[in-house]
C-alpha positions in Angstrom: 91.8 98.6 104.6 94.7 99.9 106.1 96.0 102.7 107.3 100.5 103.5 107.3 101.8 106.1 109.4 105.0 107.8 107.5 105.8 110.9 109.1 104.0 112.8 111.8 102.8 111.6 114.6 105.6 109.2 116.9 102.3 106.5 117.0 98.8 105.5 117.4 98.4 107.4 120.5 98.9 110.9 119.7 97.2 110.4 116.4 93.5 109.8 117.7 92.6 108.7 114.8 88.7 108.2 113.6 87.8 106.9 110.4 84.0 107.0 109.2 82.5 105.0 106.3 79.3 105.6 104.2 77.7 102.7 103.0 75.1 103.1 100.1 73.0 102.0 102.4 72.9 100.9 106.1 73.9 103.6 108.5 77.7 104.8 108.5 80.0 103.1 109.9 82.3 104.6 112.9 85.8 102.9 113.6 87.9 104.6 116.3 91.5 104.2 115.8 93.0 103.1 119.6 93.8 100.0 121.0 96.9 100.9 119.0 100.6 99.6 119.5 102.4 101.6 120.9 105.0 100.0 117.9 103.2 99.2 115.6 103.0 101.9 112.2 100.3 99.9 109.8 96.8 99.9 111.7 94.6 96.9 108.9 91.0 99.3 109.6 88.1 97.0 107.8 87.9 93.9 105.2 86.4 95.0 102.6 84.9 92.5 100.4 81.9 91.3 97.5 79.7 88.0 98.7 77.6 87.3 96.1 77.2 91.0 94.7 76.9 92.2 98.5 79.7 94.3 100.0 80.1 93.6 103.3 82.6 95.4 105.7 84.6 93.6 108.3 86.2 95.4 111.2 89.3 93.9 112.2 91.6 96.7 114.2 95.2 94.7 113.7 97.9 96.6 114.2 101.2 95.6 112.7 104.7 95.9 113.2 105.9 97.1 109.2 104.3 98.7 106.4 102.4 98.3 103.4 104.0 94.4 101.8 104.1 93.3 106.1 99.8 93.7 105.1 100.7 91.8 101.9 101.7 89.2 103.7 100.3 88.8 106.6 96.6 88.5 104.1 98.0 86.7 101.9 97.8 89.0 99.0 100.5 88.3 96.7 100.5 92.4 96.2 104.1 92.9 94.4 105.5 95.8 96.2 107.8 98.7 95.0 109.0 102.7 96.8 107.6 105.1 95.2 106.9 108.4 96.3 104.6 111.0 96.6 
């Protein structure tokens, strides 16, 4: 799970972001985006994995200087990326 600054605030320190996950069982997980790299526009917040039928959340908090395709390369997912618009 990652987030990306594409417009608005100039950096993560200005964003003052908080992500909260609400798992089906167990306590909620709050992640503060408070360890910024001022040059990074993307932050990998957590990895979600199926381990033996259980959804496991591992905290990442890895700031990446680049966009979605750079996250893909960093984690070796091998997805195909193309320009898009909202």
